[in-house]
N, C-alpha and C positions, 0 to 999 in steps of 0.2 A: 689632633680637629675635633671638634664637635660633633656628636652624630646626624646633627642637622646637615651641618657642611657637607658629611661623609657620603649621606645619601644623595645628594645632587651632584657628586663629582662625576659621574658617568655620563652625565648631560653634558658637563666639558669639553670632556674627554674627545666624546662625540662629533662635539663642534670642532674641536682642536684636529680629527682626523682628517676631515676635509678641506685642511688647510685654514678655517676663522682662527680668529682667540675669541678668551671666553673668561670671565673671571666676576667673580663676588664682588660686588661693591653698595657703597652707601652705609645705612644704618646696620646691616647687619654686621659687614664687619668693626664699624666702631662701636659695638654691643659685645663684638667676639674680643676685642680688646679689654674694653670694662670688665672681661668677665659677666655678663648681663645674661638673663635668660634672652633669649630669640624666640621669635613665632615662626617667621619665615624669610627665606631669602632672595633675594635679588640678583640678578644676573646679568650684568652688558656682555656684548658681544659687538664682533666687528662685521658678522653677517646680518645682512638687511634681513628686514622680517619675512620677505618672499624667500631668504635663503634659508633661513631658518625653518619655515615650511616644508621646504621640499629636505630637509633634512629630515624632520620626524613627521609621522605619521598622524600624533594627533593633537592637534592647536585648536586655540579660539583666536577669533582676532578681536580684543577688546579695546587696542588701541592703537592702531597697527600707521595710521596716520601721525603718530607719535614714535612710532617705532617699537610699538610693543606687541610681543605673539605670548600670550598663553600656552603652555606646551604639558602635556599631562603626561607622566613620566610616570610607572610602578605605582598606578592609583595617586600620585599627587601631584599638584597643580605648581608650575611656577614663573613667573613673570619672566623674557626674555626683553631687552631691551636694545636694538643698535645703537652704537656711538652714533652720538651726534653733536652737532653743533646749532645753536639758537638762531633765527633773525631778530629780526626787529624785537619788542613789548611794546603792540599801542595801547593794552589794557590793563597794564600793571598787573597780569596774572600770569598769561601765556603768551607765545610765542606767536608773532604770524606765519611764519614758515619754521619750517623744519627741515636743517641738511642730515642726513647720513653719510657718517666716515666712518673711516678705517683707523684712527688714533686713538688711543685712551686716555693719552694725556690731554687731548681735546675736547674728551666727554668728561672727563672728573675737573678741568677749569671752567665749567657752566657749574658746577652745583654753588650751593649757599654758603657751609661751611665747612672747615679745613677740616672738623673731624668725619664729616661725611665726605668728602673729597675723594675716599682711600679705595683702593680694589684689593683682591687677596687672589693669588692663583689656587689651583688644584693640592697645590704642595704647599699652601699656607703661608707663603709667602706675601709678606704685605708690599705692593705700592704705590707708594704716601710722596706724590711730587709736590704736594704745598704743607708738607709736614703738621698732617692730620695727628702725628700719633704724640709732636711735640706738644699740641692744644691739647692734647688729651691728658698728656702726665703734669702739665700746668693746668688743669683744671680749666679751660678755656674756653669760651666761645668766640670766635673770630670767622669773618666772610671771608672766601675765598679772590686774594683781590680786592678793590672796593667797595668797602660796604654799600657806599650811595647807587653803586651800579647795579649791587646785585638786588637792593629795595627796590629800584625803580624797575628792574625786571620785572618782578614778580614781591610785593605788598606786603602778602604773605607768611612771607619769611620774618617778618618783623616778629608777629605773633609766634611763630618756630621758635627763635631766639628766645624769646621771654618762657615759653612754655619748658624748651630745654635748663633753661636755669631752677626752674621748678621739678624737672625729674629727673634732672644728675647732678643738683648742686653743684653745678660748674658757675662762675661767675663771666660779664662778659667784656671783652678785650674795651678799651676804655675807645678807642679809633669808632667802633661797633657799636657802641652804645650811645655814641655822640650823634651817629646817622640814624639810630632810633630817635633821637628827639627828633632833630630836623627833616625826617621823613617821617615820620607819623600820621600827618594828616591822609597818606598815599592808603591809609588802611578806607578811607570811604569809597576807595575803588574796588574794594573785598568784599563780594557776596557775603551776605550775613552767615550762612550756614557754615562756610569755609573756618570764619570768624570764631564760631561757636562750637566747632569741633577743636581747635587748639584750646581754646580759653576752657571746657571741660577736662580736654587731658594735664591742662595747666594746673586745674581744682584738684588732680589724683596724685598730684607730685609732694613729694615728701618736702620738697623746699617750696611750697606753694606762697608762704609768706614773702621770702622775698622776691620773689616774684611777681607778686601785687605790690610790693614798694618800687619794682622797675616800671611798672606799668605806671603807678604815681610819677615819677622820677623825668620818665623819659614823653608823659603824656599820651601814652598810648590810650588811655582809659577815655579822653576826650573822643575817641573815634569809633566807640563799642559802645553796641544798643543800649540807651537810658542812661548811662551811667556820667554824661557828661555832666551833670547837677551833681551827683553823689561825691565830691570828690571826700568829703569829711567822713562818710558813711565809709568808705574804702582805706583810709586814716584808719576808724574806729577798729574795723576788720583784722590788722594785723599788729592790734595790744591785744588779743584773744592766743588763746592755745588754739590753731584752729587745724593744726601739723594732721590729728589724727581723724578729722572729720571727713564723712561720706560726700557726694558730692551733691547729694538733696541738701546733706545740714547747711553745707558751704552757701549755697543757694540761698535756702531758709535763713542762716544768719546776717546775709547780706541786706536781704529785705528786710528782715526785721529791724536793721539798723538804717538802713535808709526811711524808717516810718513810713510805710505804703500803707494806705488803705486797701483794704480786702479787697475792694473791687478792682483798684491796679493795679493788682498783683495780678492777674492773668496777664491784662494787656502787655506787662513789661514782660512776661514772660515769652509771650507771643511772639514779640520783637523778636527774639533770638533763636525763634525756629526751635524751638525745645517741641520732644515730642508731649501728644495728648495725656497722656500717663503721667508723664514726670510732672507734667505743671499740675496735673490735680494732685499729685503725690505733693508738692512744695507747698501747694496754697492749703490742703490739709493739715499738714504738718504744724504753720504761720496760725492758724485755728486754735488749733488742739496748744501752743504755746501759749499765745493770750490765756485762756483758760489755766495754765501749768503753772504760770507768774500770779496768780490771782489764789490758788488754791493747791494742795495737796493732792497726789492721786486718790479718787475714792474705789468703790466698787461699778456703780454704773458709768463713770468716767473712765473708765477700764476697760470695762465692755465696751463702750459707745466709740472709745478711740481703736480700737484693736492694735493688737499687741507692738505690730509694726511701726505705726504712730506714736505709742506709747514711748517707745525706745528713742527713737528720732527726738522726739520732743524735750525725753531726760535728757540726753545727753545733751540738746542745745541750751537747757535751760539751766544744766552746771556747767556748761562753760558761760554764759552768762555770768552766771553766778559766782565765778572763777573758781568752784570746785575740781576736783579730781572729775575726770568727763566721763568717767563709766560708773562713778558713784551713784548706788542704790538700784544701778541696772538687774542684778541677780535677785533682789529682791522683789523687785517689780516684775519680771519674768515669772518667778514663785508664787507668787500673788494673782497674775493673770491665768497661769495654769490650776491655779484652784478653783476658779470661777466655775459655777456649776454648767453654764452654757456661754460658747463662745459666740453666739450669732442666733437670731430670730430663727430658723428652719431648725436648731437643736431643741426647738420649743415641743412639749409631748403633744400639745396641744394644735390644732389648726384651724383657719375659720370656718372651715365646714362642721368640724366640731359644736364650734359655736352657734350655726345657723341650726343645728338640730338640733341642740341642748334646748334655744330660745324659740325655736320653730319659726325664726325671722328670714325675710330674703336677705341677700347681702347686702349690706351698705358702706358708707365710712365708721359706721360704731362698731364693727368689728376689726379694723385698725387700732381704734380706741380701745376694746377691751383686751385688743394682746399686746399693747403696750401695757396695760397694767399689770397684766397676767406676765408679761414677761419682768418686768420691775420687782415683783414681788416673790419670783423666781429667782433670780440673782442676790436679792437681798435675804433670802431665807425664810419669808413668810411663809410660801407652800414648798413643796417636793416638788421637783419636775415629774410628777408623775398623772395620767390622763383623769385618774378618778380622782386622786389629790386634789387634783386641781381644780374640777367640778364641784367637787365638796365645798371649797374654798367658798367659790365664786357665790356657791347657793348662801353658806355664813355668813359671807361679808354682804350679801345683798346685791352682788355683783351680775347677779342673770337678769 
């Protein structure tokens, strides 16, 4: 058993000592079977939240109304959730009420996919009432019971299914895929933030191309922010080698294929509620891609863009040009690192120096003159030394 499970076994034992059940559940069990890296473990128990709080001295109420309590144990945190059954789903996302129960099987029955509906006890025995192990062996994503019911309970499960295709390179069972298409419109009921989280995870998966194809085949894309009118761009996207692109590179390539005007890009990305920093990064990459499509990198454009933008842009340029993704990347890194300066703050002179030399008050002229010096230093017309720059200004009648 993996160390991450072994460290948590004392929690299970402590719960069992007072007469309750406790198991590892969900994604951590699935990933254990798949021999994938596990970031954290989820624990389900027959003990109620109040009973858990009476067993452990250090707890935090994070979702106690839904049966979840965080337990702090040996300086690590664990989420413990009481076995439960759900009431009616009125908003296609969360149950109207939650009933705490004592049955593990009934708890597993309410979960989304068979591969996620397994539990494991402290000895490593897998409890698998819905054939999750068989689904994993067959590399199949199928719902527990009726796909229509599972998606009506929580419509976000449809995006999770597509995301798992990308992450695990599994295929979706026929009945589950049919239900994706017939219930796609339910995605409208889901908050954009939740859809964005799943979409970004999809972008990081190794099988993202197949996931995009699935979004098209099931028409789920019609209910994702701003994509309704861009089916052609999505179809073009999967014609490229996008498997090794970063998240921001896939976003940038998609926007490029959508032929979106620069002033519309930010509005589109804001619909997805992406962080401002990421929006600025994608917008900048797109801007530099337009430059790169017209010309090779020059000393000045390398400097203006900055190394991060240069690398993202070149990778996209290579992708669009059907060249090896990392062609010229090492050469560009070397060329960038050979730049005399990487930022205006590295200039040997400042605006104050110029004011003293010219005996003038500050004003817009300083920015203009610093830009002239900056370009001269970059192109090797003058060394980045204060006195050399002063002499150059006098010689060139720039002062």
